[in-house]
N, C-alpha and C positions, 0 to 999 in steps of 0.2 A: 378884445380878448375872446378867444374861442370857448364856447360852452360845449362840453362833451357829455351828453346824457349816458349813463351807464346801464348796461344790461349784464348782470352776472348770471351765468347759466350753471345750474346744478341739476342733475338727473333730468335734463331737457326742459326744465322750468326756470322761470325768471325769479330769482331770489335775492335777498340781501342778508348779509351776515353782520354780526356785531363784533367789531374788532377782529374780523377775519376768522372767527371761530366757526369751524364747519358744523359743529353741533348746535349752533345758535342761529338758525336760519329762519327767515320769514318768507314764505312763498307769496309773491305779489301777483303773479299771473302764470297760468299753466302754459301760456303761449308767448315766448319771447318775440315771436314774429309780430304779434299784434302790438306789443310794446314798442318795437322798432318803428312800426308804421305810425304809431302815435307820436313818437319823437320827431319823425320826419314831418308829419303834418303840423307840428308845433313850430317848425322852422329850424330844426337842428341841421347843422352843416356836416356833422360827422358823428358817428355813434361809437362808443367805447364798449367793446365786448370782452368778457373774461370767461373762460371755461374753467370753472372752479374745480371740477373733477380732474381735469387735465393737470392743474397746478399741483395736485397731490400725486397723481399717478404717472405724470411725465409723458403722457401721450394724448393725442387730440380726441378725447372721449365724446365730445358733443359737436364734432365737425359737421354732421348732417344738419344740426340745428343752425349752425353758423351759415351753412349754404342756403338754408331755407330763409334766413333773415336777409342775406344779401340778394337773393332772388326777388324778395318782396319789396325792397326799397331801392331808391335811385341815388341815394347819397352814400358816400364812402363809409367804411368802418375801419377801426383798428382793433386787433385781436391779440389777447395775451392769455397765458396760462399753459404751462407745460411745454413750451417750445424750446427743446433742448438738443435738437439735432437738425441737420440740413434737410432731411426728408420731410419733417414736419413743417419747417419754414417754406420749403418748396410747395407743399400741399396747400398751405394757407394762402401764399402769395399768388397762386394760380387761380384762386377763387375770384369771381367777378366782384368788383367793388371793395375788395380788401386793399386799403391804401397802404397800411403798414402793419407789421407785427411788433409785438413787445417781448423782448427777451428779459427775463428776470433772473431766476436762479442760475442759468447758464452764463450770464454776464459776470457773475461772481466766481463760478466754479470752472468755467471752460473758456478761457480767453481766446484760445485757438479757434474754437467754433464761432465765437462772437466776431472775431476779425474776418473769418471766412464768409460769414453771412453778410457782414457790412460791405465787404468787397463785391460780393455777388449781387447784392440788392441796394445800391447806393440810394440814400434818401428814403428808404422804406423800412428802416429798422429803428425802433425806439428802445430804450432800456428802462425797465421798471425798477426803481429802487424803493424798497419797502423798509421803513425804519421803525424799530422798536427801541425806545430809550436811546435814540440816535445811532443804533447799531443796525447793520444790514440783516434783515430776516429773509429766509429763503424757503423753497419747497412748500408754497402755500402758507407761508408765515409760521410754519410749525417748528422751524429751526432758526435760532438767533446766532449769528456769527460774532466774531470779535472784531470785525472791521467796521469802522465808522462810515456811515452813509456818505458823508461829505468826501471822505477819502476815496471811495469808489467812484463818486462823481468826477473828482479831479483826475482820476486814473483814465477816465473815458475821453478826456480832452484830446482833440486832434484825431480821433479814430473814425469820425464820420457819422456819429450817432445823430439821428434826426431830431430826437427830443429825449429828455429824461422825464419820466413820470414818477413823481416823488409822492409816496404815501406815508403819512404819519399814522401808523396802525392804531395808536391810542385814540385817535380822533375818528377813525373810520366807522361809519354807521352810528355815531354817537350824537350827531346834531349839536355839537358843542362849539362849533366855529373852527376854522382852519388854524394851523400852527404858523402864524404870520412871521414869527421870528425865524423859523427854520427856512422858510421860502426866501425871505430877504437875504439871509446869510448865503443860501445856496446860489441864488442868481448873481450875487456879488462876486462869487468865487469862480464861476465857470462861464463860458460863452455859448454853451449848448442851451437851446431853448428848454425851458422847464414848464411842465404841466403839473398843476397841483391836484392832489386827490385826498379827500378825507376831511370831514368836519363841516362842510357847508350846510348851514341851517336856514339861511334867509338871504334875501337879495343883497343886503348891505355887506354880507361876507364877500360877495363877488367884488364889490367896490373896494373893500379892504385888500383883497388879493391883488387887484390891479396895481396897487401902490408898491407891491413887493417885486414887481418886474417879471412875474410869470406870464407865459404866453397864452395859457388856457387853464381851464379847470374842469375836472370830471365831477359830475354831480350824480349821486345815486339816491340815498334814502330821503333827502329833502324833496326830491321830485315825487317819489313813491308815497311819502306821507303827506304830500301836498302842502308842505310849509313854504314851498316856492313852486311856481309853475314853470314849464319850459319856456313859455313866452316871456315871463318876467325875467328869467335868468338871461335870456338872449338880449333883451332890451338893456339890462344892466351891463352886460358885457360890452355892448356897442357904445355906451355913453362915453 
């Protein structure tokens, strides 16, 4: 199972939020570049980047920071946050070491754009589904829709989505363990690879996630709080 260490960027700094709340941030490092280099040195195969400001504003606010990260490391990254038009998708996917982009809000709101970007960049587009009480949340998690997350996932079948990144917002940044039931349900319903996000607190959570059928897991706060190291996480993922 692939381990994806997370770097959430806000105002050019590496932060973590609690349940996605923009006003409940902890700054872990003034330099996301140094954090990315640390994850690479620890053995990470890919880094998960999110431009939190872009998720709210709908434009690539911290793109220069993303470029600085990709220039400083030799492993690929995936990037999400505010990618809602082709110009932004083009800009990100032209950056060195950007393996794929993550479409979130637009996957729910703009199916025509999603289909266009999937057609233009086969294999390089993931969809982020963020769930609050099993319903899809959008625009940096500030709006909750009336669509069930599983229904959106099923709707994506056959469209060429490289992966679904599924986040249980209630678990994000809480170190309470992942929602294993939700991941088991999701992987049994679709044939798109699923990447889990939210709740990992210890190495055994990674073991538990493997049993659900997910392809990978994004880990954030557990790494920053040192309840698990990147090396431990990778070892557990490879068992």
